[in-house]
C-alpha positions as CSV (number, residue, x, y, z in Angstrom):
1,M,102.5,108.8,126.1
2,D,98.7,109.1,125.8
3,D,96.1,106.9,127.5
4,I,95.6,104.6,124.5
5,Q,99.4,104.1,124.2
6,T,99.8,103.3,127.9
7,H,96.8,100.9,127.8
8,H,98.3,99.1,124.8
9,L,101.7,99.0,126.5
10,A,100.1,97.4,129.6
11,E,98.3,94.8,127.5
12,R,101.5,93.9,125.7
13,A,103.4,93.6,129.0
14,L,100.7,91.3,130.4
15,A,100.8,89.1,127.4
16,V,104.6,88.8,127.6
17,A,104.4,88.0,131.3
18,R,101.9,85.2,130.6
19,R,104.2,83.7,128.1
20,C,107.1,84.1,130.4
21,V,105.4,82.3,133.3
22,A,104.2,79.5,131.0
23,S,107.7,78.9,129.6
24,R,110.5,80.1,131.9
25,Y,108.6,79.2,135.1
26,D,106.8,76.1,134.0
27,G,105.1,74.5,137.1
28,A,104.4,77.8,138.9
29,A,101.1,78.0,140.6
30,F,100.5,81.7,139.9
31,A,102.2,85.0,139.4
32,Y,101.6,88.7,139.9
33,V,102.4,91.1,137.1
34,A,103.1,94.6,138.5
35,G,105.0,97.8,138.1
36,S,104.4,101.2,136.6
37,I,103.5,99.7,133.2
38,M,100.5,97.8,134.7
39,R,99.4,101.0,136.6
40,G,99.3,102.9,133.3
41,E,102.2,105.1,134.4
42,G,104.9,103.3,132.4
43,T,107.3,104.6,129.7
44,E,109.1,102.7,127.0
45,F,112.0,102.2,129.5
46,S,109.8,100.8,132.3
47,D,110.3,97.2,133.4
48,I,107.9,94.4,134.3
49,D,107.8,93.4,138.0
50,L,107.0,89.7,138.2
51,V,106.3,87.9,141.4
52,V,106.2,84.1,140.6
53,V,104.9,81.6,143.2
54,F,105.6,77.9,143.0
55,P,104.0,75.2,145.1
56,S,107.4,74.6,146.8
57,L,111.0,75.7,146.4
58,E,114.3,75.0,148.2
59,R,115.0,78.7,148.3
60,A,113.6,82.0,146.8
61,W,115.6,84.0,144.3
62,R,115.4,87.1,142.1
63,E,116.6,87.6,138.6
64,S,116.6,90.1,135.8
65,F,116.4,89.6,132.0
66,T,114.9,91.1,128.9
67,L,112.1,89.3,127.1
68,E,110.4,90.5,123.9
69,G,111.9,94.0,124.4
70,F,110.7,94.3,128.0
71,P,113.2,94.4,131.0
72,V,111.8,92.0,133.6
73,E,112.6,91.9,137.3
74,A,111.4,88.5,138.6
75,F,111.0,87.5,142.2
76,V,110.6,83.8,142.5
77,H,109.0,82.3,145.7
78,D,106.8,79.6,147.2
79,E,104.1,80.8,149.6
80,Q,106.3,80.4,152.7
81,T,109.2,82.4,151.3
82,L,106.8,85.0,149.9
83,A,105.2,85.3,153.4
84,H,108.6,85.9,154.9
85,Y,109.3,88.8,152.6
86,L,105.8,90.3,153.0
87,H,106.3,90.3,156.8
88,A,109.8,91.7,156.4
89,D,108.2,94.6,154.4
90,A,105.9,95.3,157.3
91,D,108.8,95.3,159.8
92,S,110.9,97.6,157.6
93,G,108.3,100.1,156.6
94,Y,109.1,99.7,152.9
95,P,106.2,97.6,151.4
96,I,107.9,96.8,148.2
97,M,106.8,93.1,147.8
98,A,103.4,93.8,149.4
99,N,102.7,96.5,146.8
100,M,103.6,94.2,143.9
101,V,101.4,91.4,145.2
102,A,98.5,93.6,146.3
103,T,98.3,95.6,143.0
104,G,99.6,93.0,140.5
105,S,97.5,91.3,137.7
106,I,97.2,87.6,138.4
107,V,98.3,85.0,135.8
108,G,98.7,81.3,136.1
109,P,96.5,78.3,136.9
110,D,95.7,78.7,140.6
111,I,93.8,82.0,140.5
112,E,91.8,81.4,143.7
113,R,94.9,80.8,145.8
114,A,96.6,83.9,144.2
115,R,93.6,86.0,145.2
116,A,93.8,84.8,148.8
117,V,97.4,85.7,149.1
118,Q,96.7,89.0,147.3
119,A,94.0,89.8,149.9
120,K,96.5,89.2,152.7
121,A,99.0,91.6,151.1
122,A,96.3,94.2,150.6
123,G,95.3,93.9,154.3
124,M,98.8,94.4,155.4
125,L,99.0,97.6,153.3
126,A,95.7,98.9,154.6
127,A,96.9,98.3,158.2
128,G,99.9,100.5,157.7
129,P,103.4,100.2,159.1
130,K,104.3,99.4,162.7
131,P,104.6,102.5,165.0
132,L,108.2,103.8,165.2
133,A,109.8,102.4,168.3
134,G,112.9,100.7,169.5
135,P,116.5,100.6,168.2
136,A,115.4,101.2,164.5
137,Y,113.6,104.4,165.6
138,D,116.6,105.5,167.7
139,A,119.0,104.9,164.8
140,L,116.8,106.9,162.4
141,R,116.5,109.9,164.8
142,Y,120.3,109.7,165.3
143,Q,121.0,109.6,161.6
144,V,118.8,112.6,160.8
145,T,120.3,114.5,163.7
146,D,123.9,113.7,162.6
147,L,123.3,114.7,159.0
148,A,121.3,117.8,160.0
149,D,124.3,118.9,162.2
150,D,126.6,118.5,159.2
151,L,124.4,121.2,157.4
152,R,124.8,123.7,160.3
153,G,128.4,124.7,159.6
154,V,129.7,126.8,156.8
155,R,130.5,124.5,153.9
156,P,131.2,124.6,150.2
157,P,128.0,124.2,148.0
158,E,129.1,120.8,146.8
159,E,129.4,119.5,150.3
160,I,126.0,120.8,151.2
161,A,124.5,119.1,148.2
162,A,126.2,115.8,149.1
163,I,125.0,116.0,152.7
164,A,121.4,116.8,151.5
165,A,121.5,113.8,149.2
166,L,122.2,111.5,152.2
167,L,119.7,113.3,154.4
168,Y,116.9,113.0,151.8
169,Q,115.9,109.4,152.4
170,K,116.4,109.4,156.2
171,L,114.3,112.6,156.6
172,A,111.6,111.2,154.2
173,D,111.5,108.0,156.3
174,L,111.1,110.0,159.5
175,I,108.3,112.2,158.0
176,L,106.3,109.3,156.6
177,L,106.8,106.6,159.2
178,G,106.5,109.1,162.0
179,R,103.0,109.9,160.7
180,G,101.9,106.3,160.4
181,A,102.4,106.1,156.6
182,W,104.4,103.6,154.6
183,T,107.7,104.9,153.3
184,G,109.6,104.2,150.0
185,R,113.0,104.5,148.4
186,G,114.0,106.5,145.4
187,K,111.0,107.8,143.3
188,W,108.6,106.3,145.8
189,A,109.5,108.8,148.6
190,P,108.2,111.9,146.9
191,R,105.2,110.0,145.6
192,L,104.2,108.8,149.1
193,M,104.9,112.2,150.6
194,R,102.5,113.9,148.1
195,K,99.9,111.3,148.9
196,L,100.3,112.1,152.6
197,D,100.4,115.9,152.5
198,V,100.7,117.9,149.3
199,Q,102.0,121.1,151.1
200,L,104.6,119.2,153.1
201,A,105.8,117.4,150.0
202,A,106.1,120.8,148.2
203,D,108.1,122.3,151.1
204,F,110.3,119.3,151.2
205,D,111.0,119.4,147.5
206,A,111.7,123.1,147.5
207,A,114.1,122.9,150.4
208,F,115.9,120.0,148.9
209,R,116.3,121.7,145.5
210,L,117.9,124.7,147.2
211,A,120.2,122.4,149.2
212,A,121.2,120.6,146.0
213,E,122.3,124.1,144.7
214,G,124.3,124.8,147.9
215,D,121.8,126.5,150.2
216,G,121.0,124.1,153.0
217,A,119.2,126.5,155.4
218,G,115.7,125.5,154.4
219,F,116.4,121.7,154.4
220,L,118.1,122.1,157.8
221,A,115.0,124.0,159.2
222,L,112.8,121.2,157.9
223,A,114.9,118.5,159.5
224,D,114.9,120.4,162.8
225,R,111.1,120.9,162.7
226,E,110.6,117.2,162.1
227,L,113.0,116.2,164.8
228,A,111.1,118.4,167.2
229,L,108.1,116.2,166.7
230,H,110.2,113.3,168.0
231,G,111.7,114.9,171.0
232,G,114.3,117.0,169.3
233,R,117.9,116.3,168.3
234,Y,119.1,112.8,169.4
235,F,122.8,112.5,170.0
236,D,123.5,112.2,173.7
237,E,122.9,108.7,175.1
238,F,122.6,107.1,171.7
239,R,124.0,103.5,171.7
240,Q,124.1,100.9,169.1
241,E,125.5,97.4,169.9
242,A,127.4,95.3,167.4
243,P,126.2,91.7,167.0
244,L,128.0,89.1,169.1
245,E,129.5,87.4,166.1
246,A,131.2,90.6,165.0
247,R,134.7,89.5,165.8
248,R,137.6,87.8,163.9
249,L,140.6,86.0,165.3
250,G,144.0,86.6,163.8
């Protein structure tokens, strides 16, 4: 798809989103239209990410539907519920909602308020994630260690591929968050790694491709190298407590 086609696709998507907010979400204060289509990276199969903000709601929700040929993923909030999820993003290291708000095109009547909320989301993104620490950090190091150890033994190629698939996200999280960068799931992990360090991303991709074909040595070496930056393998003394309510009588 050339630049003219992608620009036309983005314009169509924005027009559809405007009509959607005016009809399906009558009474909304504003909305952000985001996603790969709006970034000029969309395909004919890409969906519209739509963050809709009302003055007040009993609870937030998300829903999916197709409108005028576009798949739509809608996240419906008021400012308080949106703030909750923006801060949850910051805590998790996955700035999904923050990215949609910070980069989305604004539609709806209350443009000035939308810009103020957008500026806060952009500020959160610019500040970066919280440093790795505490139980979540321990759990991530343990998970990478555990999966890396599974690659050490002699295994059939299909088992190596399955282990590498599980290790991919955990190791990407450790690489990105461990360097003070936001992380992402699925397609966002390689994108963010390339943005952080092109050579590291290439090494990661090459090692994973070999692991997917049954040769896990390179991916294991990469995991060990990364763990070394965080004190090495983490198995002994790992402890994770269940919540107090995790019990059932009878």
